[in-house]
C-alpha positions as CSV (number, residue, x, y, z in Angstrom):
1,M,-37.1,22.8,-16.7
2,K,-37.4,19.5,-14.7
3,I,-34.5,18.5,-13.3
4,Y,-35.0,14.9,-13.9
5,T,-35.1,12.9,-17.0
6,K,-35.4,9.6,-16.1
7,T,-33.1,9.0,-19.6
8,G,-30.8,8.0,-16.6
9,D,-32.8,5.5,-14.9
10,Q,-30.7,2.2,-16.4
11,G,-27.2,3.2,-15.4
12,L,-26.4,5.7,-18.7
13,T,-25.8,8.8,-19.4
14,S,-25.0,11.0,-22.2
15,L,-21.7,12.9,-22.7
16,F,-21.6,16.2,-24.9
17,G,-22.8,15.1,-28.0
18,G,-25.1,12.4,-27.4
19,K,-23.4,9.2,-26.8
20,R,-24.6,7.0,-24.1
21,V,-22.8,5.0,-21.8
22,S,-22.6,3.3,-18.5
23,K,-22.5,5.8,-15.4
24,A,-19.5,3.3,-14.1
25,D,-17.7,4.6,-17.5
26,L,-14.1,5.8,-16.1
27,R,-15.0,9.0,-18.1
28,I,-17.7,9.1,-15.6
29,D,-16.2,9.0,-12.7
30,T,-13.0,11.3,-14.1
31,Y,-15.5,14.3,-14.2
32,G,-17.8,13.5,-11.4
33,T,-14.8,13.4,-9.0
34,I,-13.9,16.9,-10.7
35,D,-17.4,17.7,-9.4
36,E,-16.3,16.7,-6.2
37,L,-13.7,18.9,-5.8
38,N,-15.2,21.6,-7.1
39,S,-17.7,21.7,-4.3
40,W,-14.4,20.9,-2.1
41,I,-13.0,23.9,-3.1
42,G,-16.4,26.2,-2.7
43,V,-16.3,25.0,0.8
44,L,-12.8,26.1,1.3
45,R,-14.2,29.9,-0.3
46,D,-16.9,29.7,2.4
47,Q,-14.1,29.4,4.9
48,S,-13.4,32.9,6.7
49,V,-9.6,32.8,7.0
50,N,-10.0,32.6,2.6
51,E,-12.2,36.3,2.2
52,T,-9.4,37.6,0.6
53,R,-8.8,34.8,-1.9
54,K,-12.1,34.5,-2.5
55,D,-11.5,35.6,-6.5
56,I,-8.9,32.9,-6.7
57,L,-11.0,29.7,-5.6
58,I,-14.1,31.3,-7.7
59,E,-11.3,31.3,-10.6
60,I,-10.4,27.7,-9.6
61,Q,-13.7,26.7,-9.7
62,D,-14.7,28.4,-13.0
63,R,-11.6,26.0,-14.8
64,L,-12.5,22.9,-12.5
65,F,-16.1,23.3,-14.7
66,T,-14.1,23.7,-17.9
67,I,-12.1,20.9,-17.2
68,G,-15.9,18.8,-16.6
69,S,-16.8,19.9,-19.9
70,I,-13.7,18.8,-21.8
71,L,-14.2,15.8,-20.2
72,A,-17.9,15.0,-20.3
73,T,-17.6,15.5,-24.6
74,E,-16.5,12.4,-26.5
75,P,-13.5,12.0,-28.3
76,G,-12.9,13.6,-31.5
77,N,-16.4,15.5,-31.3
78,T,-16.2,18.9,-33.0
79,K,-20.0,19.9,-32.8
80,V,-19.9,20.9,-29.6
81,K,-18.8,24.4,-28.0
82,I,-16.5,24.1,-24.9
83,P,-14.3,26.4,-23.0
84,H,-11.4,25.4,-22.9
85,L,-7.9,25.7,-20.7
86,S,-4.7,27.8,-21.8
87,E,-1.0,27.9,-20.4
88,E,-2.1,30.8,-18.9
89,D,-4.6,28.8,-16.7
90,I,-1.5,26.9,-14.9
91,I,1.0,30.4,-15.5
92,N,-1.6,32.0,-12.5
93,L,-1.7,28.8,-10.3
94,E,2.5,28.8,-10.6
95,K,2.4,32.4,-9.2
96,Q,-0.1,32.1,-6.7
97,I,2.3,29.3,-5.3
98,D,5.2,31.3,-5.9
99,A,3.9,34.0,-4.0
100,V,2.6,32.1,-1.0
101,D,6.0,30.5,-1.4
102,A,7.9,33.3,-0.5
103,E,5.7,34.4,2.2
104,L,6.0,31.7,4.7
105,E,9.1,29.4,6.6
106,P,10.5,27.0,4.4
107,M,9.6,23.2,4.7
108,R,11.9,21.2,6.9
109,F,9.5,17.7,7.3
110,F,6.2,16.8,6.0
111,V,3.2,17.7,7.9
112,L,0.4,15.9,9.4
113,P,-3.0,17.1,7.7
114,G,-5.3,19.1,10.3
115,G,-4.3,21.7,12.5
116,H,-7.7,23.7,11.8
117,Q,-10.8,22.9,10.4
118,S,-10.3,25.4,7.5
119,V,-6.8,23.7,6.8
120,S,-8.5,20.4,7.4
121,F,-11.0,21.2,4.5
122,G,-7.7,22.0,2.2
123,H,-6.3,19.2,2.5
124,V,-9.6,17.0,1.8
125,A,-9.9,19.1,-1.1
126,R,-5.7,18.5,-2.1
127,T,-6.6,15.0,-2.0
128,V,-9.6,14.7,-4.0
129,C,-7.5,16.7,-6.7
130,R,-5.0,14.0,-6.5
131,R,-7.3,11.5,-7.4
132,A,-9.4,13.4,-10.1
133,E,-5.5,14.1,-11.5
134,R,-5.2,9.9,-11.4
135,L,-8.1,9.0,-13.0
136,T,-7.4,11.3,-16.2
137,I,-4.2,10.0,-16.4
138,A,-5.9,6.4,-16.4
139,L,-8.8,7.8,-18.7
140,H,-5.6,9.1,-21.1
141,Q,-3.9,5.6,-21.4
142,H,-7.2,4.8,-23.0
143,E,-8.4,8.2,-24.8
144,P,-6.7,11.2,-25.4
145,V,-7.4,14.0,-22.8
146,D,-6.0,17.5,-22.9
147,L,-2.7,17.5,-21.5
148,Q,-3.7,20.7,-19.9
149,V,-6.3,19.1,-17.8
150,I,-3.5,17.1,-16.4
151,K,-1.2,19.5,-16.1
152,Y,-3.7,22.0,-14.3
153,L,-4.3,19.4,-11.8
154,N,-0.8,18.4,-10.9
155,R,-0.5,22.3,-10.5
156,L,-3.6,23.0,-8.6
157,S,-3.2,20.1,-5.9
158,D,0.2,22.1,-5.6
159,Y,-2.0,25.4,-5.1
160,L,-3.9,23.4,-2.6
161,F,-1.3,22.1,-0.2
162,M,0.3,25.9,-0.4
163,L,-3.1,27.1,0.2
164,C,-3.2,24.8,3.4
165,R,0.2,26.3,4.6
166,E,-0.7,29.6,4.1
167,M,-4.5,29.3,6.3
168,T,-1.9,27.2,9.0
169,A,-0.2,30.4,9.4
170,E,-2.5,32.7,9.1
171,L,-4.8,31.1,11.4
172,K,-1.5,30.8,14.2
173,V,-1.9,27.2,14.5
174,E,0.8,24.8,14.5
175,E,1.8,22.5,11.8
176,T,2.5,19.1,13.6
177,P,6.0,17.5,11.8
178,W,5.4,13.1,10.9
179,K,7.6,12.1,12.9
180,P,8.0,8.4,11.4
181,R,8.5,5.5,13.6
182,M,12.2,3.6,13.4
């Protein structure tokens, strides 16, 4: 199988189901950002501090592929079989968040991203997740998007924030508080 098809050389691509759209289409930008997020989750998965979290990170990557499939399918197309997100996927993220939250000191201030390369990678993933969420909401304002997708991305960004705090604690680096100038 060839990796290139030359069908996109004029700036168009196909959604699942065959509809041709511009590569600058909001739907393409949205699932492209999901793909970018998935790559950042892969970077996080490769950090030695996350050795014990590989399974959850792989599960998240799987769900991001599911989200990409959902977003790459033209609305109303029932001919294309794609995986789906469930409420259980969101509940699993909430359980992860709650478990981390129970272990950590309560937050007393906003923190500046950074402190260690692994933590910084986590904050980049978190901000890409927030962008993916914003794009998904913008897309939803034009055409229907499964609300589970929006909910999952919202919860995922919360999980990524807590993961950053957890990595900070495990790596024994200091959280740098944001001290606004007045």
